[in-house]
PDB file of N, CA, C and O in Angstrom:
ATOM      1  N   MET A   1      20.909 -53.713   9.692  1.00  0.00           N
ATOM      2  CA  MET A   1      22.101 -54.600  10.428  1.00  0.00           C
ATOM      3  C   MET A   1      21.804 -54.469  11.887  1.00  0.00           C
ATOM      4  O   MET A   1      21.640 -53.537  12.674  1.00  0.00           O
ATOM      5  N   THR A   2      21.800 -55.572  11.927  1.00  0.00           N
ATOM      6  CA  THR A   2      21.606 -56.019  13.444  1.00  0.00           C
ATOM      7  C   THR A   2      22.446 -55.622  14.848  1.00  0.00           C
ATOM      8  O   THR A   2      23.601 -55.268  15.083  1.00  0.00           O
ATOM      9  N   GLN A   3      21.485 -55.822  15.489  1.00  0.00           N
ATOM     10  CA  GLN A   3      22.053 -55.477  16.400  1.00  0.00           C
ATOM     11  C   GLN A   3      23.826 -55.935  16.350  1.00  0.00           C
ATOM     12  O   GLN A   3      24.771 -55.148  16.294  1.00  0.00           O
ATOM     13  N   LYS A   4      23.881 -57.420  16.391  1.00  0.00           N
ATOM     14  CA  LYS A   4      24.860 -58.360  16.920  1.00  0.00           C
ATOM     15  C   LYS A   4      26.063 -58.086  15.307  1.00  0.00           C
ATOM     16  O   LYS A   4      27.098 -58.748  15.382  1.00  0.00           O
ATOM     17  N   GLU A   5      25.977 -57.567  14.545  1.00  0.00           N
ATOM     18  CA  GLU A   5      26.290 -57.062  13.521  1.00  0.00           C
ATOM     19  C   GLU A   5      27.175 -55.725  14.369  1.00  0.00           C
ATOM     20  O   GLU A   5      28.273 -56.009  14.847  1.00  0.00           O
ATOM     21  N   LEU A   6      26.777 -54.666  14.477  1.00  0.00           N
ATOM     22  CA  LEU A   6      26.976 -53.551  14.545  1.00  0.00           C
ATOM     23  C   LEU A   6      27.771 -53.740  15.995  1.00  0.00           C
ATOM     24  O   LEU A   6      28.608 -52.861  16.204  1.00  0.00           O
ATOM     25  N   LEU A   7      27.653 -54.610  16.877  1.00  0.00           N
ATOM     26  CA  LEU A   7      28.414 -54.788  18.279  1.00  0.00           C
ATOM     27  C   LEU A   7      30.248 -55.652  17.570  1.00  0.00           C
ATOM     28  O   LEU A   7      31.360 -55.478  18.068  1.00  0.00           O
ATOM     29  N   TYR A   8      29.908 -56.475  16.393  1.00  0.00           N
ATOM     30  CA  TYR A   8      30.778 -57.031  15.311  1.00  0.00           C
ATOM     31  C   TYR A   8      31.478 -55.795  14.918  1.00  0.00           C
ATOM     32  O   TYR A   8      32.633 -55.711  15.335  1.00  0.00           O
ATOM     33  N   MET A   9      31.160 -55.093  14.408  1.00  0.00           N
ATOM     34  CA  MET A   9      31.935 -54.039  13.561  1.00  0.00           C
ATOM     35  C   MET A   9      32.346 -53.615  14.606  1.00  0.00           C
ATOM     36  O   MET A   9      33.565 -53.721  14.741  1.00  0.00           O
ATOM     37  N   GLU A  10      31.545 -52.951  15.806  1.00  0.00           N
ATOM     38  CA  GLU A  10      32.616 -51.946  16.679  1.00  0.00           C
ATOM     39  C   GLU A  10      33.974 -52.755  17.415  1.00  0.00           C
ATOM     40  O   GLU A  10      35.062 -52.206  17.590  1.00  0.00           O
ATOM     41  N   ASP A  11      33.668 -54.100  17.778  1.00  0.00           N
ATOM     42  CA  ASP A  11      34.586 -54.816  17.909  1.00  0.00           C
ATOM     43  C   ASP A  11      35.888 -54.920  17.162  1.00  0.00           C
ATOM     44  O   ASP A  11      36.971 -54.671  17.693  1.00  0.00           O
ATOM     45  N   ALA A  12      35.752 -55.277  15.978  1.00  0.00           N
ATOM     46  CA  ALA A  12      36.325 -55.209  14.717  1.00  0.00           C
ATOM     47  C   ALA A  12      37.227 -53.878  14.926  1.00  0.00           C
ATOM     48  O   ALA A  12      38.401 -54.009  15.272  1.00  0.00           O
ATOM     49  N   ILE A  13      36.673 -52.614  14.714  1.00  0.00           N
ATOM     50  CA  ILE A  13      37.281 -51.127  14.439  1.00  0.00           C
ATOM     51  C   ILE A  13      38.319 -51.221  16.426  1.00  0.00           C
ATOM     52  O   ILE A  13      39.340 -50.560  16.617  1.00  0.00           O
ATOM     53  N   GLY A  14      37.917 -51.817  17.139  1.00  0.00           N
ATOM     54  CA  GLY A  14      38.495 -51.669  18.501  1.00  0.00           C
ATOM     55  C   GLY A  14      39.550 -52.244  18.412  1.00  0.00           C
ATOM     56  O   GLY A  14      40.540 -51.819  19.007  1.00  0.00           O
ATOM     57  N   HIS A  15      39.593 -53.700  17.403  1.00  0.00           N
ATOM     58  CA  HIS A  15      40.512 -54.317  16.978  1.00  0.00           C
ATOM     59  C   HIS A  15      41.351 -53.709  16.442  1.00  0.00           C
ATOM     60  O   HIS A  15      42.416 -53.695  17.060  1.00  0.00           O
ATOM     61  N   GLU A  16      41.321 -52.966  15.151  1.00  0.00           N
ATOM     62  CA  GLU A  16      42.079 -52.629  14.644  1.00  0.00           C
ATOM     63  C   GLU A  16      43.059 -51.284  14.977  1.00  0.00           C
ATOM     64  O   GLU A  16      44.118 -50.894  14.485  1.00  0.00           O
ATOM     65  N   GLN A  17      42.238 -50.799  15.989  1.00  0.00           N
ATOM     66  CA  GLN A  17      42.553 -49.495  16.889  1.00  0.00           C
ATOM     67  C   GLN A  17      44.132 -49.977  17.901  1.00  0.00           C
ATOM     68  O   GLN A  17      45.265 -49.496  17.914  1.00  0.00           O
ATOM     69  N   ASN A  18      43.530 -51.054  18.605  1.00  0.00           N
ATOM     70  CA  ASN A  18      44.653 -51.953  19.538  1.00  0.00           C
ATOM     71  C   ASN A  18      45.791 -52.062  18.582  1.00  0.00           C
ATOM     72  O   ASN A  18      46.493 -51.054  18.492  1.00  0.00           O
ATOM     73  N   LEU A  19      46.086 -53.020  17.902  1.00  0.00           N
ATOM     74  CA  LEU A  19      46.499 -53.253  16.868  1.00  0.00           C
ATOM     75  C   LEU A  19      47.375 -52.347  16.491  1.00  0.00           C
ATOM     76  O   LEU A  19      48.485 -52.552  16.983  1.00  0.00           O
ATOM     77  N   VAL A  20      47.269 -50.929  15.440  1.00  0.00           N
ATOM     78  CA  VAL A  20      47.507 -49.562  15.292  1.00  0.00           C
ATOM     79  C   VAL A  20      48.111 -49.209  16.844  1.00  0.00           C
ATOM     80  O   VAL A  20      48.981 -50.079  16.889  1.00  0.00           O
ATOM     81  N   SER A  21      48.165 -48.825  17.543  1.00  0.00           N
ATOM     82  CA  SER A  21      48.479 -49.132  18.795  1.00  0.00           C
ATOM     83  C   SER A  21      49.802 -49.110  19.597  1.00  0.00           C
ATOM     84  O   SER A  21      50.580 -48.309  20.115  1.00  0.00           O
ATOM     85  N   LEU A  22      49.503 -51.320  19.288  1.00  0.00           N
ATOM     86  CA  LEU A  22      50.618 -51.604  19.630  1.00  0.00           C
ATOM     87  C   LEU A  22      51.735 -52.156  18.444  1.00  0.00           C
ATOM     88  O   LEU A  22      52.816 -52.575  18.856  1.00  0.00           O
ATOM     89  N   LEU A  23      51.522 -52.153  17.298  1.00  0.00           N
ATOM     90  CA  LEU A  23      52.846 -51.433  16.340  1.00  0.00           C
ATOM     91  C   LEU A  23      52.857 -50.473  16.502  1.00  0.00           C
ATOM     92  O   LEU A  23      53.942 -50.512  17.082  1.00  0.00           O
ATOM     93  N   GLU A  24      52.617 -49.502  16.530  1.00  0.00           N
ATOM     94  CA  GLU A  24      53.601 -48.103  16.582  1.00  0.00           C
ATOM     95  C   GLU A  24      54.803 -48.166  17.357  1.00  0.00           C
ATOM     96  O   GLU A  24      55.966 -48.039  16.973  1.00  0.00           O
ATOM     97  N   ASP A  25      54.075 -48.516  19.215  1.00  0.00           N
ATOM     98  CA  ASP A  25      54.875 -48.586  20.325  1.00  0.00           C
ATOM     99  C   ASP A  25      55.995 -49.146  19.991  1.00  0.00           C
ATOM    100  O   ASP A  25      57.110 -48.625  19.948  1.00  0.00           O
ATOM    101  N   PHE A  26      55.422 -51.156  19.544  1.00  0.00           N
ATOM    102  CA  PHE A  26      56.378 -51.674  18.890  1.00  0.00           C
ATOM    103  C   PHE A  26      57.861 -51.175  18.269  1.00  0.00           C
ATOM    104  O   PHE A  26      58.974 -51.329  18.770  1.00  0.00           O
ATOM    105  N   SER A  27      57.463 -50.479  16.918  1.00  0.00           N
ATOM    106  CA  SER A  27      58.756 -49.830  15.988  1.00  0.00           C
ATOM    107  C   SER A  27      59.178 -49.118  16.966  1.00  0.00           C
ATOM    108  O   SER A  27      60.373 -49.242  17.233  1.00  0.00           O
ATOM    109  N   ASN A  28      58.389 -48.207  17.761  1.00  0.00           N
ATOM    110  CA  ASN A  28      59.282 -46.903  18.369  1.00  0.00           C
ATOM    111  C   ASN A  28      60.080 -47.663  19.416  1.00  0.00           C
ATOM    112  O   ASN A  28      61.062 -47.184  19.983  1.00  0.00           O
ATOM    113  N   ASN A  29      59.506 -49.097  19.673  1.00  0.00           N
ATOM    114  CA  ASN A  29      61.369 -49.562  20.823  1.00  0.00           C
ATOM    115  C   ASN A  29      61.562 -50.896  20.398  1.00  0.00           C
ATOM    116  O   ASN A  29      61.513 -51.938  21.051  1.00  0.00           O
ATOM    117  N   VAL A  30      61.837 -50.658  18.950  1.00  0.00           N
ATOM    118  CA  VAL A  30      62.755 -52.332  18.152  1.00  0.00           C
ATOM    119  C   VAL A  30      63.757 -51.247  18.228  1.00  0.00           C
ATOM    120  O   VAL A  30      63.512 -50.040  18.215  1.00  0.00           O
ATOM    121  N   GLN A  31      65.053 -51.886  18.317  1.00  0.00           N
ATOM    122  CA  GLN A  31      66.397 -51.734  17.713  1.00  0.00           C
ATOM    123  C   GLN A  31      66.207 -51.775  16.436  1.00  0.00           C
ATOM    124  O   GLN A  31      66.047 -50.662  15.934  1.00  0.00           O
ATOM    125  N   ASP A  32      66.148 -53.032  15.426  1.00  0.00           N
ATOM    126  CA  ASP A  32      66.430 -52.686  14.065  1.00  0.00           C
ATOM    127  C   ASP A  32      65.904 -52.120  13.418  1.00  0.00           C
ATOM    128  O   ASP A  32      64.674 -52.166  13.434  1.00  0.00           O
ATOM    129  N   LYS A  33      66.313 -51.640  12.894  1.00  0.00           N
ATOM    130  CA  LYS A  33      65.207 -50.510  11.407  1.00  0.00           C
ATOM    131  C   LYS A  33      64.919 -51.124  10.288  1.00  0.00           C
ATOM    132  O   LYS A  33      64.295 -50.428   9.487  1.00  0.00           O
ATOM    133  N   ASN A  34      65.201 -52.355   9.913  1.00  0.00           N
ATOM    134  CA  ASN A  34      64.444 -53.118   8.752  1.00  0.00           C
ATOM    135  C   ASN A  34      62.848 -53.476   9.455  1.00  0.00           C
ATOM    136  O   ASN A  34      61.782 -53.253   8.882  1.00  0.00           O
ATOM    137  N   LEU A  35      63.008 -54.099  10.871  1.00  0.00           N
ATOM    138  CA  LEU A  35      61.489 -54.622  11.742  1.00  0.00           C
ATOM    139  C   LEU A  35      60.839 -53.514  12.292  1.00  0.00           C
ATOM    140  O   LEU A  35      59.846 -53.688  12.999  1.00  0.00           O
ATOM    141  N   ALA A  36      61.273 -52.402  12.059  1.00  0.00           N
ATOM    142  CA  ALA A  36      60.689 -50.788  12.478  1.00  0.00           C
ATOM    143  C   ALA A  36      59.803 -51.091  11.402  1.00  0.00           C
ATOM    144  O   ALA A  36      58.622 -51.428  11.492  1.00  0.00           O
ATOM    145  N   SER A  37      60.368 -50.965  10.559  1.00  0.00           N
ATOM    146  CA  SER A  37      60.461 -50.144   8.484  1.00  0.00           C
ATOM    147  C   SER A  37      59.472 -51.026   8.192  1.00  0.00           C
ATOM    148  O   SER A  37      58.721 -50.683   7.278  1.00  0.00           O
ATOM    149  N   PHE A  38      59.140 -52.727   9.052  1.00  0.00           N
ATOM    150  CA  PHE A  38      58.198 -53.597   8.959  1.00  0.00           C
ATOM    151  C   PHE A  38      56.964 -53.106   9.429  1.00  0.00           C
ATOM    152  O   PHE A  38      55.951 -53.072   8.732  1.00  0.00           O
ATOM    153  N   LEU A  39      57.039 -52.674  10.758  1.00  0.00           N
ATOM    154  CA  LEU A  39      56.141 -52.617  11.740  1.00  0.00           C
ATOM    155  C   LEU A  39      55.367 -51.814  11.551  1.00  0.00           C
ATOM    156  O   LEU A  39      54.176 -52.093  11.682  1.00  0.00           O
ATOM    157  N   LYS A  40      55.886 -50.194  11.077  1.00  0.00           N
ATOM    158  CA  LYS A  40      55.625 -49.448  10.898  1.00  0.00           C
ATOM    159  C   LYS A  40      54.182 -49.452   9.472  1.00  0.00           C
ATOM    160  O   LYS A  40      53.005 -49.198   9.729  1.00  0.00           O
ATOM    161  N   LYS A  41      54.747 -49.825   7.969  1.00  0.00           N
ATOM    162  CA  LYS A  41      53.699 -50.698   6.956  1.00  0.00           C
ATOM    163  C   LYS A  41      52.224 -51.668   7.348  1.00  0.00           C
ATOM    164  O   LYS A  41      51.111 -51.774   6.834  1.00  0.00           O
ATOM    165  N   LEU A  42      53.018 -52.360   8.708  1.00  0.00           N
ATOM    166  CA  LEU A  42      51.665 -52.042   8.792  1.00  0.00           C
ATOM    167  C   LEU A  42      50.942 -52.154  10.279  1.00  0.00           C
ATOM    168  O   LEU A  42      50.082 -52.885  10.768  1.00  0.00           O
ATOM    169  N   SER A  43      51.715 -51.086  10.718  1.00  0.00           N
ATOM    170  CA  SER A  43      50.655 -50.254  11.325  1.00  0.00           C
ATOM    171  C   SER A  43      49.421 -49.193  10.691  1.00  0.00           C
ATOM    172  O   SER A  43      48.392 -48.699  11.153  1.00  0.00           O
ATOM    173  N   LYS A  44      50.277 -49.134   9.121  1.00  0.00           N
ATOM    174  CA  LYS A  44      49.425 -48.225   8.070  1.00  0.00           C
ATOM    175  C   LYS A  44      48.428 -48.311   7.444  1.00  0.00           C
ATOM    176  O   LYS A  44      47.547 -47.522   7.101  1.00  0.00           O
ATOM    177  N   LYS A  45      48.736 -49.921   7.238  1.00  0.00           N
ATOM    178  CA  LYS A  45      48.115 -50.768   6.810  1.00  0.00           C
ATOM    179  C   LYS A  45      46.492 -51.678   7.120  1.00  0.00           C
ATOM    180  O   LYS A  45      45.653 -52.344   6.514  1.00  0.00           O
ATOM    181  N   HIS A  46      46.869 -51.014   8.821  1.00  0.00           N
ATOM    182  CA  HIS A  46      45.568 -51.449   9.644  1.00  0.00           C
ATOM    183  C   HIS A  46      45.039 -50.703  10.324  1.00  0.00           C
ATOM    184  O   HIS A  46      44.226 -51.146  11.135  1.00  0.00           O
ATOM    185  N   MET A  47      45.307 -49.240  10.251  1.00  0.00           N
ATOM    186  CA  MET A  47      44.885 -47.888  10.303  1.00  0.00           C
ATOM    187  C   MET A  47      43.847 -48.131   9.121  1.00  0.00           C
ATOM    188  O   MET A  47      42.632 -48.017   9.281  1.00  0.00           O
ATOM    189  N   GLY A  48      44.651 -48.591   7.521  1.00  0.00           N
ATOM    190  CA  GLY A  48      43.670 -48.321   6.515  1.00  0.00           C
ATOM    191  C   GLY A  48      42.245 -48.805   6.862  1.00  0.00           C
ATOM    192  O   GLY A  48      41.173 -48.211   6.748  1.00  0.00           O
ATOM    193  N   MET A  49      42.607 -50.415   7.453  1.00  0.00           N
ATOM    194  CA  MET A  49      41.259 -50.842   7.500  1.00  0.00           C
ATOM    195  C   MET A  49      40.194 -50.747   8.496  1.00  0.00           C
ATOM    196  O   MET A  49      39.055 -51.206   8.575  1.00  0.00           O
ATOM    197  N   GLU A  50      40.971 -49.964   9.271  1.00  0.00           N
ATOM    198  CA  GLU A  50      40.270 -49.089  10.332  1.00  0.00           C
ATOM    199  C   GLU A  50      38.848 -47.840   9.877  1.00  0.00           C
ATOM    200  O   GLU A  50      37.773 -47.440  10.326  1.00  0.00           O
ATOM    201  N   LYS A  51      39.601 -47.678   8.917  1.00  0.00           N
ATOM    202  CA  LYS A  51      39.027 -46.255   7.894  1.00  0.00           C
ATOM    203  C   LYS A  51      37.652 -46.964   7.116  1.00  0.00           C
ATOM    204  O   LYS A  51      36.597 -46.365   6.904  1.00  0.00           O
ATOM    205  N   LYS A  52      37.974 -48.515   6.718  1.00  0.00           N
ATOM    206  CA  LYS A  52      37.556 -49.079   5.749  1.00  0.00           C
ATOM    207  C   LYS A  52      36.232 -49.127   6.650  1.00  0.00           C
ATOM    208  O   LYS A  52      35.232 -48.752   6.039  1.00  0.00           O
ATOM    209  N   LEU A  53      36.046 -49.470   7.833  1.00  0.00           N
ATOM    210  CA  LEU A  53      35.198 -50.295   8.842  1.00  0.00           C
ATOM    211  C   LEU A  53      34.674 -49.115   9.282  1.00  0.00           C
ATOM    212  O   LEU A  53      33.586 -49.287   9.831  1.00  0.00           O
ATOM    213  N   MET A  54      35.115 -47.748   9.240  1.00  0.00           N
ATOM    214  CA  MET A  54      34.005 -46.422  10.236  1.00  0.00           C
ATOM    215  C   MET A  54      33.668 -45.847   8.661  1.00  0.00           C
ATOM    216  O   MET A  54      32.667 -45.131   8.679  1.00  0.00           O
ATOM    217  N   ASP A  55      34.268 -45.994   7.315  1.00  0.00           N
ATOM    218  CA  ASP A  55      33.360 -45.309   6.411  1.00  0.00           C
ATOM    219  C   ASP A  55      31.870 -46.733   6.061  1.00  0.00           C
ATOM    220  O   ASP A  55      30.791 -46.192   5.814  1.00  0.00           O
ATOM    221  N   VAL A  56      31.840 -47.877   6.051  1.00  0.00           N
ATOM    222  CA  VAL A  56      30.729 -48.037   6.052  1.00  0.00           C
ATOM    223  C   VAL A  56      29.650 -48.194   6.958  1.00  0.00           C
ATOM    224  O   VAL A  56      28.435 -48.118   6.778  1.00  0.00           O
ATOM    225  N   MET A  57      30.496 -48.485   8.216  1.00  0.00           N
ATOM    226  CA  MET A  57      29.504 -47.746   9.365  1.00  0.00           C
ATOM    227  C   MET A  57      29.090 -46.061   9.262  1.00  0.00           C
ATOM    228  O   MET A  57      28.082 -45.459   9.632  1.00  0.00           O
ATOM    229  N   GLU A  58      29.607 -45.873   8.984  1.00  0.00           N
ATOM    230  CA  GLU A  58      29.073 -44.020   8.555  1.00  0.00           C
ATOM    231  C   GLU A  58      28.458 -44.428   7.338  1.00  0.00           C
ATOM    232  O   GLU A  58      27.334 -43.933   7.259  1.00  0.00           O
ATOM    233  N   GLY A  59      28.679 -44.957   6.606  1.00  0.00           N
ATOM    234  CA  GLY A  59      27.125 -45.020   5.363  1.00  0.00           C
ATOM    235  C   GLY A  59      26.349 -46.081   5.559  1.00  0.00           C
ATOM    236  O   GLY A  59      26.205 -46.599   4.452  1.00  0.00           O
ATOM    237  N   ILE A  60      25.547 -46.923   6.678  1.00  0.00           N
ATOM    238  CA  ILE A  60      25.007 -47.433   7.258  1.00  0.00           C
ATOM    239  C   ILE A  60      23.932 -46.535   7.803  1.00  0.00           C
ATOM    240  O   ILE A  60      22.720 -46.384   7.646  1.00  0.00           O
ATOM    241  N   ILE A  61      25.220 -45.832   8.741  1.00  0.00           N
ATOM    242  CA  ILE A  61      23.891 -43.997   9.650  1.00  0.00           C
ATOM    243  C   ILE A  61      23.292 -43.164   8.485  1.00  0.00           C
ATOM    244  O   ILE A  61      22.124 -42.801   8.348  1.00  0.00           O
ATOM    245  N   ASN A  62      24.448 -42.928   7.611  1.00  0.00           N
ATOM    246  CA  ASN A  62      23.621 -41.952   7.073  1.00  0.00           C
ATOM    247  C   ASN A  62      22.408 -42.342   5.471  1.00  0.00           C
ATOM    248  O   ASN A  62      21.825 -41.497   4.792  1.00  0.00           O
ATOM    249  N   GLU A  63      22.382 -43.636   5.322  1.00  0.00           N
ATOM    250  CA  GLU A  63      21.349 -44.272   5.081  1.00  0.00           C
ATOM    251  C   GLU A  63      20.120 -43.861   5.391  1.00  0.00           C
ATOM    252  O   GLU A  63      19.146 -44.561   5.112  1.00  0.00           O
TER     253      GLU A  63
END
């Protein structure tokens, strides 16, 4: 993997982490229960995406 690709992966992981944090904050502060539930589902989805990206990075490191 090139340096540019590694930097892209690092950025993508960081974006997922930021998005999870924002979604969690919003879901904890919103009044509407349905919206809060939706935001929590989105947060979990992006946690999964972050994990997938981390797994790819670990696979590359362990090669």
